[in-house]
C-alpha positions in Angstrom: -0.1 0.1 0.1 1.3 3.5 -0.9 -0.4 7.0 -1.1 -0.5 10.4 -0.4 -3.1 12.3 1.3 -3.9 15.6 3.1 -2.8 16.1 6.6 -6.3 17.7 7.8 -8.5 15.6 5.9 -6.7 12.0 7.2 -7.0 13.8 11.0 -10.7 14.8 10.7 -11.3 11.0 9.6 -9.5 9.5 12.3 -11.0 11.5 14.9 -14.1 10.5 13.6 -13.8 6.8 13.2 -11.6 6.5 16.5 -14.9 7.3 18.3 -16.1 3.5 17.2 -13.1 2.1 18.7 -13.2 0.2 21.7 -11.7 1.7 24.9 -11.2 -1.7 26.2 -10.8 -4.2 23.0 -11.7 -8.0 23.7 -8.7 -8.6 20.9 -5.8 -6.2 19.9 -7.1 -5.7 16.5 -10.1 -3.7 18.1 -8.1 -1.0 19.1 -6.9 -0.3 15.6 -8.6 1.4 12.6 -8.7 -0.1 9.5 -7.3 1.6 6.3 -8.1 0.6 3.1 -6.4 2.2 -0.1 -8.0 1.9 -3.5 -6.2 3.3 -6.3 -9.5 2.5 -8.6 -11.4 5.0 -7.0 -8.4 7.2 -5.7 -9.8 7.0 -1.8 -8.5 6.0 1.1 -11.5 4.2 3.8 -11.1 4.5 7.5 -13.2 2.1 9.8 -13.6 1.8 13.4 -15.7 -1.0 15.0 -16.2 -2.1 18.6 -18.7 -5.0 17.6 -21.5 -2.7 18.3 -20.7 0.4 16.6 -19.0 1.0 13.6 -18.2 4.2 11.8 -16.5 4.3 8.1 -15.5 7.4 6.2 -13.4 8.0 3.4 -11.0 10.9 1.6 -9.5 11.6 -1.4 -5.8 10.3 -1.7 -3.2 9.7 -4.5 -3.0 6.0 -4.1 -0.1 4.5 -6.0 -0.9 1.1 -4.7 -4.0 -0.3 -3.0 -4.0 -2.3 0.2 -5.1 -2.7 3.7 -3.7 -2.9 7.2 -5.0 -1.9 10.8 -2.9 0.5 12.9 -3.6 1.7 16.6 -6.0 4.2 16.6 -4.8 6.4 19.7 -1.0 6.5 18.1 -2.0 7.1 14.7 -4.4 9.8 15.5 -2.0 11.3 17.9 1.3 11.5 15.1 -1.2 12.7 12.4 -2.8 14.9 14.6 0.6 16.8 15.5 1.9 17.1 12.2 1.5 20.4 9.9 -1.4 20.8 8.2 0.5 22.2 5.3 2.4 19.3 4.7 0.9 16.1 2.8 1.2 12.9 4.3 2.7 9.7 2.7 1.6 6.3 3.9 3.7 3.3 2.5 3.4 -0.2 3.7 5.6 -3.0 1.6 3.6 -6.2 0.5 3.5 -9.0 3.1 4.6 -6.5 5.9 2.8 -5.2 9.1 4.8 -2.3 9.6 3.8 1.4 8.2 6.0 4.2 7.5 4.6 8.0 7.8 6.2 10.6 6.1 5.7 14.7 6.1 7.9 17.3 5.4 9.2 17.4 8.9 10.1 13.6 9.5 8.8 9.9 9.4 7.5 7.7 11.9 7.0 4.0 11.4 4.5 2.1 13.0 3.5 -1.7 13.6 -0.1 -2.9 12.6 -2.0 -5.9 12.5 -3.4 -7.6 9.3 -6.3 -6.3 7.8 -7.5 -9.9 7.7 -8.2 -10.2 11.6 -10.3 -7.1 11.2 -14.0 -8.1 11.6 -16.3 -7.1 8.6 -18.9 -4.2 9.6 -22.1 -5.6 9.3 -23.2 -3.5 6.1 -27.1 -4.8 5.6 -27.8 -2.9 2.3 -30.3 -5.4 1.2 -33.6 -3.9 -0.4 -34.9 -0.4 -0.4 -33.4 1.7 1.9 -35.3 4.6 4.2 -34.3 7.6 3.1 -34.5 10.7 5.6 -33.9 14.4 5.3 -30.1 14.9 7.4 -31.6 18.1 8.8 -35.0 16.4 10.2 -32.9 13.7 11.7 -30.5 15.9 13.6 -33.4 17.9 14.9 -35.3 14.8 15.9 -32.3 13.3 17.4 -31.3 16.4 19.5 -35.1 16.9 20.6 -34.8 13.4 22.1 -31.7 12.0 23.2 -31.1 13.3 26.3 -34.3 12.1 27.5 -32.9 8.2 26.9 -32.2 6.0 30.2 -28.0 5.7 31.1 -29.2 2.6 33.2 -28.4 -0.6 31.2 -30.7 -2.7 33.5 -33.7 -0.8 31.1 -31.8 -1.6 27.9 -34.5 -0.8 25.4 -34.9 2.6 27.3 -31.2 3.4 26.3 -32.2 3.9 22.8 -34.3 6.3 20.9 -37.1 4.6 19.1 -37.6 5.8 15.5 -40.9 5.7 13.6 -41.7 6.5 10.0 -45.1 6.5 8.6 -46.9 8.5 5.7 -43.7 10.3 5.3 -43.4 11.5 8.9 -40.6 10.7 11.5 -41.3 10.5 15.1 -38.5 10.0 17.3 -39.0 9.3 21.0 -36.9 8.8 24.1 -37.5 7.8 27.9 -36.0 6.9 30.9 -39.2 6.3 33.0 -39.3 9.6 34.7 -39.6 11.8 31.4 -40.3 11.1 27.9 -39.6 13.4 24.8 -41.3 13.2 21.8 -40.8 15.0 18.1 -43.2 14.5 15.3 -41.6 15.7 11.9 -43.6 15.7 8.7 -42.3 15.2 5.7 -39.1 14.1 6.8 -38.6 11.1 4.1 -36.8 11.8 1.1 -38.3 9.6 -1.6 -38.0 6.7 1.0 -38.5 4.1 -0.8 -36.9 5.1 -4.4 -33.5 4.1 -3.8 -33.4 0.4 -3.6 -32.2 -1.8 -6.2 -35.1 -3.4 -7.9 -37.9 -0.6 -6.2 -40.3 0.0 -8.7 -42.2 3.4 -9.3 -45.2 2.5 -7.0 -43.0 1.8 -4.1 -41.2 5.3 -4.5 -44.6 7.0 -4.0 -45.3 6.4 -0.8 -42.6 5.8 2.4 -43.1 2.4 4.2 -44.1 2.6 7.8 -40.9 1.6 9.8 -39.7 1.4 13.5 -36.8 0.4 14.8 -34.9 1.6 18.5 -31.5 2.5 18.5 -28.8 2.9 21.4 -28.4 6.4 22.4 -24.5 6.1 22.1 -24.9 5.4 18.1 -27.2 8.0 17.6 -25.1 10.6 19.5 -22.4 9.7 16.9 -24.5 9.8 14.1 -25.7 13.2 15.0 -22.4 14.4 15.5 -21.2 12.9 12.2 -24.4 14.7 10.3 -23.7 18.1 11.7 -19.9 17.8 10.9 -20.3 18.9 7.5 -23.4 20.7 5.2 -24.7 18.4 2.6 -28.0 18.0 1.1 -28.0 14.5 0.6 -30.6 12.4 2.4 -29.6 9.8 4.8 -30.3 5.8 3.7 -31.2 3.7 6.7 -31.2 0.1 6.5 -32.5 -2.4 9.4 -32.2 -6.0 9.0 -31.6 -8.9 11.4 -30.8 -6.8 14.7 -28.4 -4.7 12.6 -29.0 -0.8 11.4 -27.3 0.9 9.0 -27.1 4.8 8.1 -25.4 5.8 5.0 -24.9 9.3 4.2 -22.3 11.0 1.4 -19.3 9.0 1.9 -20.0 7.9 5.6 -21.6 4.6 7.0 -22.6 4.3 10.3 -23.8 0.9 11.8 -25.1 -0.1 15.3 -27.1 -2.9 16.7 -30.3 -2.2 16.8 -32.2 -3.1 20.7 -34.7 -5.6 21.0 -38.0 -5.6 22.1 -41.3 -4.0 22.2 -40.9 -0.3 22.6 -43.4 1.0 25.4 -46.4 2.5 24.0 -45.7 6.3 25.1 -48.6 7.8 23.2 -50.6 6.3 25.8 -48.9 8.0 28.9 -49.8 11.6 27.3 -52.6 13.0 29.0 -55.6 13.8 26.5 -56.5 17.0 27.5 -55.5 19.2 31.0 -57.4 21.5 33.5 -54.4 23.8 34.1 -52.0 25.6 32.0 -49.5 28.1 32.2 -47.9 30.1 29.7 -44.6 31.2 30.3 -41.6 33.2 28.7 -39.2 30.1 28.0 -35.9 32.2 28.6 -37.0 33.7 31.9 -38.7 30.5 32.8 -35.1 28.8 32.4 -33.2 31.5 33.9 -35.3 31.7 37.3 -35.0 27.8 37.2 -31.5 27.8 37.1 -31.1 30.4 40.1 -33.4 28.2 42.5 -31.4 24.8 41.1 -28.6 26.3 43.1 -30.3 25.4 46.4 -32.1 22.6 45.2 -28.6 20.6 44.0 -27.8 21.0 47.8 -30.3 18.4 48.7 -32.5 16.4 45.9 -33.0 18.7 43.1 -36.6 19.1 43.7 -38.2 22.5 43.0 -41.8 23.5 43.7 -44.0 25.4 41.5 -47.0 27.3 42.8 -49.4 28.9 40.2 -51.6 32.1 41.4 -54.4 32.5 38.9 -55.5 35.6 40.2 -52.1 37.4 39.9 -50.7 35.5 36.9 -47.8 34.6 38.4 -45.9 31.1 39.1 -43.5 30.8 41.9 -40.7 28.3 41.6 -39.1 27.5 45.3 -36.6 25.2 46.7 -35.8 23.9 50.3 -32.7 22.2 51.1 -32.8 21.3 55.1 -29.9 22.5 56.9 -28.9 24.6 54.2 -31.0 27.3 53.1 -34.0 28.1 50.5 -34.8 30.1 47.7 -37.7 31.2 45.4 -38.2 33.3 42.2 -41.6 34.7 41.0 -42.5 34.9 37.1 -45.2 36.6 35.4 -47.5 33.5 33.7 -50.8 33.4 31.6 -52.6 31.0 34.3 -55.6 29.2 33.1 -57.4 26.9 35.8 -57.2 26.8 39.5 -54.5 27.0 41.6 -51.8 24.4 41.6 -48.7 23.3 43.8 -46.4 20.7 41.8 -42.9 19.9 42.4 -40.0 18.3 39.5 -36.7 17.4 39.5 -35.7 20.8 38.6 -32.7 19.2 36.0 -35.7 17.2 34.5 -37.6 20.4 33.6 -34.3 22.5 32.5 -33.5 19.5 30.0 -36.6 19.9 28.2 -36.9 23.6 28.2 -33.3 23.8 26.6 -34.3 21.3 24.0 -37.3 23.8 22.8 -36.5 27.2 20.7 -39.6 28.6 21.3 -39.9 32.1 22.9 -42.9 31.1 24.7 -44.4 27.6 26.2 -46.9 25.8 28.1 -46.8 23.8 31.1 -49.8 21.8 31.2 -51.1 19.5 34.2 -54.0 18.2 35.9 -53.1 17.3 39.7 -49.6 17.1 41.6 -49.5 13.5 41.4 -50.1 13.1 37.4 -47.9 13.7 34.4 -47.2 17.2 33.2 -46.3 18.1 29.5 -44.1 20.9 28.8 -44.8 22.1 25.0 -43.5 25.4 22.8 -46.6 27.4 22.3 -48.7 26.8 19.1 -46.1 23.9 18.2 -47.7 20.5 18.1 -44.9 18.8 17.2 -42.9 18.4 20.3 -44.0 17.0 23.5 -41.8 16.8 26.5 -43.7 14.7 29.3 -42.1 14.7 32.7 -43.5 13.1 35.9 -44.1 15.2 39.2 -42.2 14.4 42.5 -44.4 13.4 45.7 -44.8 16.7 48.3 -44.3 15.7 51.5 -46.4 18.2 54.0 
């Protein structure tokens, strides 16, 4: 293998794929990045794979000799990142050997690798017609839901985000059992069924119904990948036999999907509310963050008390033996007065996932689920369970 490529492009690509390299590899080759040079296409492909998450990308290169080798991800990445961006990089590995020489204007480095044959194959399930999604819609859906997934591996299905496609609309949902975030995006499909081999015109007219739950860790990397560059190209999604593959531009992300039936979260959202409070979102966030300084000293609980006669909302926290604090905000209050308590971090997470200037807090009773939503935007729903107030 022999090639010349850009330092900046190689470094950026290594940073991307290294996020899928195992931190504690069960086999030495899983600590490596796979390099595949193709003289025919003039590209160098890089792959990281920890058996659960795989990321593959490619960059243009002047390939003199095709070939493949794996190199230690951390060592390779640190060397390349410290080389001058003004100097092209030459990579050379004599046939039949497993040592690579890296040369730039300033010097040369030798690295011992492992055979590419030892590197596990990425499960590139790309059979049938793909689901094709607008990249911007997918980014928006992931940002609105990833934070609400559970970090508890014992609740494995809840450690993922549920993606559902029906009638060209994409719905993203995540819950950890204490809060639920749902974003519905209409017209998110990009000719969803039309790109697969053998798909007919009739299939291309309407997106198929589809649902899969993908680990949040994999989707965080997908969101980072999609956000890293601007492209109008849609994302192609394939899913089969417990694997899901996202293909976008020259990048591929593979992940296992989560087995099981995702909770019917639609049943959790109350059909109507007897009390609503309309608030300025930014002022609400600022007040909650100030009171959270006190709440963090004890149990993260803040109490919200509405006053319909004055159109005010009082936010308070009481940390026993430490102190207390309260804030008062103007609010358009509809319905009877209510005192309801929440984990302040859950409320702040939901508010920060919104961009609207005005938001509504909708609730029925101090012990039933409440909903935060952007005013006049039915696409985003954030449900949060209240905390029982001990009198």
